[in-house]
C-alpha angles and dihedrals in degrees: 000000000000122000092249092053090046091050091051093049092050092051089051098046106030099077091055094043090051090052092050104034115061094183092054091046091053091048093054090046092052090052093052097041090079090059107032135042116247122241095265094049090049094049091047090053092047091050093051091051091049089049091051090048092052091050090053 
């Protein structure tokens, strides 16, 4: 299977796999945590910016 075909298959199947397989979902989240802020961290930053804007 060529890379392009594999990429297309992953794009088709991954959403469903993530919904059904908690272990896979956690594994993908762990991989991406190093690169992206989680929801709580993002909301906290957003709230701090809003608070600062209110003070100004």
